NUPAZA-126255 format. One record per residue (C-alpha): residue number from 1; residue in one letter; x, y negated, z. Coordinates in nm, 3 decimals, decimal comma. Each point is the difference from the previous one (the first is absolute). Layout:
% residues N
<site NUM; "A"; <X; Y; Z>>;
...
***
This chain:
% residues 141
<site 1; "X"; <0,023; -0,021; -0,032>>;
<site 2; "X"; <0,060; -0,331; -0,041>>;
<site 3; "X"; <-0,099; -0,328; 0,141>>;
<site 4; "X"; <0,034; -0,369; -0,054>>;
<site 5; "X"; <-0,112; -0,174; 0,323>>;
<site 6; "X"; <-0,025; -0,383; -0,039>>;
<site 7; "X"; <-0,052; -0,157; 0,334>>;
<site 8; "X"; <-0,296; -0,222; -0,035>>;
<site 9; "X"; <-0,203; -0,281; 0,216>>;
<site 10; "X"; <-0,303; 0,126; -0,254>>;
<site 11; "X"; <-0,068; 0,226; -0,255>>;
<site 12; "X"; <-0,331; 0,146; -0,218>>;
<site 13; "X"; <-0,046; 0,199; -0,244>>;
<site 14; "X"; <-0,306; -0,013; -0,257>>;
<site 15; "X"; <-0,167; 0,271; -0,245>>;
<site 16; "X"; <-0,198; -0,136; -0,264>>;
<site 17; "X"; <-0,029; -0,393; 0,193>>;
<site 18; "X"; <-0,082; 0,208; 0,319>>;
<site 19; "X"; <0,218; 0,002; 0,287>>;
<site 20; "X"; <0,026; 0,302; 0,126>>;
<site 21; "X"; <0,293; -0,018; 0,293>>;
<site 22; "X"; <0,110; -0,287; 0,121>>;
<site 23; "X"; <0,247; -0,091; 0,312>>;
<site 24; "X"; <-0,021; -0,359; 0,114>>;
<site 25; "X"; <0,261; -0,050; 0,269>>;
<site 26; "X"; <0,384; 0,090; -0,018>>;
<site 27; "X"; <0,080; 0,350; -0,103>>;
<site 28; "X"; <0,129; 0,232; -0,261>>;
<site 29; "X"; <-0,137; 0,091; -0,366>>;
<site 30; "X"; <0,143; 0,307; -0,103>>;
<site 31; "X"; <0,006; 0,095; -0,330>>;
<site 32; "X"; <-0,026; 0,386; -0,015>>;
<site 33; "X"; <0,183; 0,259; -0,266>>;
<site 34; "X"; <-0,023; 0,364; -0,009>>;
<site 35; "X"; <0,238; 0,239; -0,173>>;
<site 36; "X"; <-0,045; 0,362; -0,052>>;
<site 37; "X"; <0,137; 0,209; 0,305>>;
<site 38; "X"; <-0,147; -0,247; 0,253>>;
<site 39; "X"; <-0,228; 0,153; 0,297>>;
<site 40; "X"; <-0,201; -0,090; 0,260>>;
<site 41; "X"; <0,312; 0,020; 0,274>>;
<site 42; "X"; <0,169; -0,258; -0,208>>;
<site 43; "X"; <-0,300; -0,194; -0,045>>;
<site 44; "X"; <-0,025; 0,001; 0,413>>;
<site 45; "X"; <0,399; -0,065; 0,053>>;
<site 46; "X"; <-0,004; -0,322; -0,281>>;
<site 47; "X"; <-0,335; -0,145; 0,236>>;
<site 48; "X"; <0,197; 0,023; 0,297>>;
<site 49; "X"; <0,313; -0,149; -0,154>>;
<site 50; "X"; <-0,182; -0,307; -0,112>>;
<site 51; "X"; <-0,247; -0,030; 0,307>>;
<site 52; "X"; <0,321; -0,032; 0,235>>;
<site 53; "X"; <0,235; -0,204; -0,281>>;
<site 54; "X"; <0,089; -0,307; 0,203>>;
<site 55; "X"; <-0,034; -0,231; -0,301>>;
<site 56; "X"; <-0,258; -0,243; 0,132>>;
<site 57; "X"; <0,038; -0,353; 0,145>>;
<site 58; "X"; <0,277; 0,060; 0,285>>;
<site 59; "X"; <0,089; 0,351; -0,120>>;
<site 60; "X"; <-0,310; 0,141; 0,123>>;
<site 61; "X"; <-0,190; 0,288; -0,171>>;
<site 62; "X"; <-0,334; 0,068; -0,095>>;
<site 63; "X"; <-0,041; 0,228; 0,300>>;
<site 64; "X"; <0,103; -0,279; 0,235>>;
<site 65; "X"; <-0,235; -0,280; -0,125>>;
<site 66; "X"; <-0,327; 0,203; -0,078>>;
<site 67; "X"; <0,094; -0,151; -0,358>>;
<site 68; "X"; <-0,241; 0,091; -0,297>>;
<site 69; "X"; <0,124; 0,242; -0,357>>;
<site 70; "X"; <-0,157; -0,055; -0,320>>;
<site 71; "X"; <0,096; 0,329; -0,174>>;
<site 72; "X"; <0,008; -0,041; -0,381>>;
<site 73; "X"; <0,058; 0,352; -0,204>>;
<site 74; "X"; <0,244; -0,076; -0,275>>;
<site 75; "X"; <0,139; 0,283; -0,217>>;
<site 76; "X"; <0,162; -0,251; -0,194>>;
<site 77; "X"; <0,271; -0,010; 0,258>>;
<site 78; "X"; <0,155; 0,340; -0,176>>;
<site 79; "X"; <0,024; -0,151; -0,314>>;
<site 80; "X"; <0,342; 0,117; -0,185>>;
<site 81; "X"; <0,135; -0,275; -0,232>>;
<site 82; "X"; <0,312; 0,115; -0,085>>;
<site 83; "X"; <-0,080; 0,131; -0,359>>;
<site 84; "X"; <-0,154; -0,236; -0,258>>;
<site 85; "X"; <-0,255; -0,276; 0,061>>;
<site 86; "X"; <-0,274; 0,201; 0,136>>;
<site 87; "X"; <-0,024; 0,125; 0,348>>;
<site 88; "X"; <-0,043; 0,372; 0,112>>;
<site 89; "X"; <-0,223; 0,052; 0,243>>;
<site 90; "X"; <0,098; 0,370; 0,020>>;
<site 91; "X"; <0,157; -0,047; 0,365>>;
<site 92; "X"; <-0,330; -0,094; 0,118>>;
<site 93; "X"; <-0,237; 0,251; 0,134>>;
<site 94; "X"; <-0,317; 0,068; -0,204>>;
<site 95; "X"; <-0,366; -0,162; 0,184>>;
<site 96; "X"; <-0,111; 0,350; 0,175>>;
<site 97; "X"; <0,325; 0,023; 0,176>>;
<site 98; "X"; <0,101; -0,396; 0,094>>;
<site 99; "X"; <-0,373; -0,053; 0,121>>;
<site 100; "X"; <-0,022; 0,249; 0,268>>;
<site 101; "X"; <0,330; -0,127; 0,099>>;
<site 102; "X"; <-0,046; -0,361; 0,002>>;
<site 103; "X"; <-0,316; 0,098; 0,209>>;
<site 104; "X"; <0,211; 0,182; 0,248>>;
<site 105; "X"; <0,258; -0,260; 0,035>>;
<site 106; "X"; <-0,307; -0,239; 0,080>>;
<site 107; "X"; <-0,101; 0,229; 0,235>>;
<site 108; "X"; <0,312; 0,030; 0,162>>;
<site 109; "X"; <0,024; -0,387; 0,093>>;
<site 110; "X"; <-0,361; 0,022; 0,124>>;
<site 111; "X"; <0,069; 0,274; 0,195>>;
<site 112; "X"; <0,303; -0,202; 0,165>>;
<site 113; "X"; <-0,274; -0,284; 0,066>>;
<site 114; "X"; <0,078; -0,203; -0,264>>;
<site 115; "X"; <-0,268; -0,250; -0,147>>;
<site 116; "X"; <0,042; 0,130; -0,405>>;
<site 117; "X"; <-0,199; -0,161; -0,288>>;
<site 118; "X"; <0,008; 0,163; -0,365>>;
<site 119; "X"; <-0,010; -0,069; -0,380>>;
<site 120; "X"; <-0,197; 0,256; -0,182>>;
<site 121; "X"; <0,214; 0,278; -0,131>>;
<site 122; "X"; <0,013; 0,059; -0,433>>;
<site 123; "X"; <-0,181; -0,392; -0,025>>;
<site 124; "X"; <0,150; -0,262; -0,173>>;
<site 125; "X"; <0,061; -0,228; 0,308>>;
<site 126; "X"; <0,083; -0,355; 0,047>>;
<site 127; "X"; <0,241; -0,082; 0,317>>;
<site 128; "X"; <0,037; -0,316; 0,133>>;
<site 129; "X"; <0,253; -0,088; 0,269>>;
<site 130; "X"; <0,179; -0,241; 0,188>>;
<site 131; "X"; <0,319; 0,124; 0,075>>;
<site 132; "X"; <0,188; -0,075; 0,314>>;
<site 133; "X"; <0,345; -0,105; 0,005>>;
<site 134; "X"; <0,008; 0,119; -0,271>>;
<site 135; "X"; <0,095; 0,384; 0,145>>;
<site 136; "X"; <-0,045; 0,278; -0,211>>;
<site 137; "X"; <0,164; 0,341; 0,052>>;
<site 138; "X"; <0,007; 0,333; -0,197>>;
<site 139; "X"; <-0,045; 0,325; 0,213>>;
<site 140; "X"; <0,042; 0,348; -0,124>>;
<site 141; "X"; <-0,030; 0,318; 0,127>>;
***
């Protein structure tokens, strides 16, 4: 699994003009990609890492601050652009494999008492955010 974390003051995701997930106070936007071989155990470990990562103001974590997290699935994180001009998506797990793992990641965060909002899996989404810092990290397990 690969995640791009952005520390935000607020963020939202919309589908066809309707807001389907939002956080309105400082927290994290997590863009989440799933590859072949990922498992629920990996989803749980990544959720724990992100929940406890000390990247909020004052070197605090979401766990310490009870900060909200907006999770948006994004298969494009596994794009391969080494050859030609058209990205290959072969490293991204297909929807029937990745959707349950994205759900497992969200469930693992919620099991840690995280306030979690989500996008809509497989939909064309518009993501709006106010980056705080800016602070953007890539985390991979």
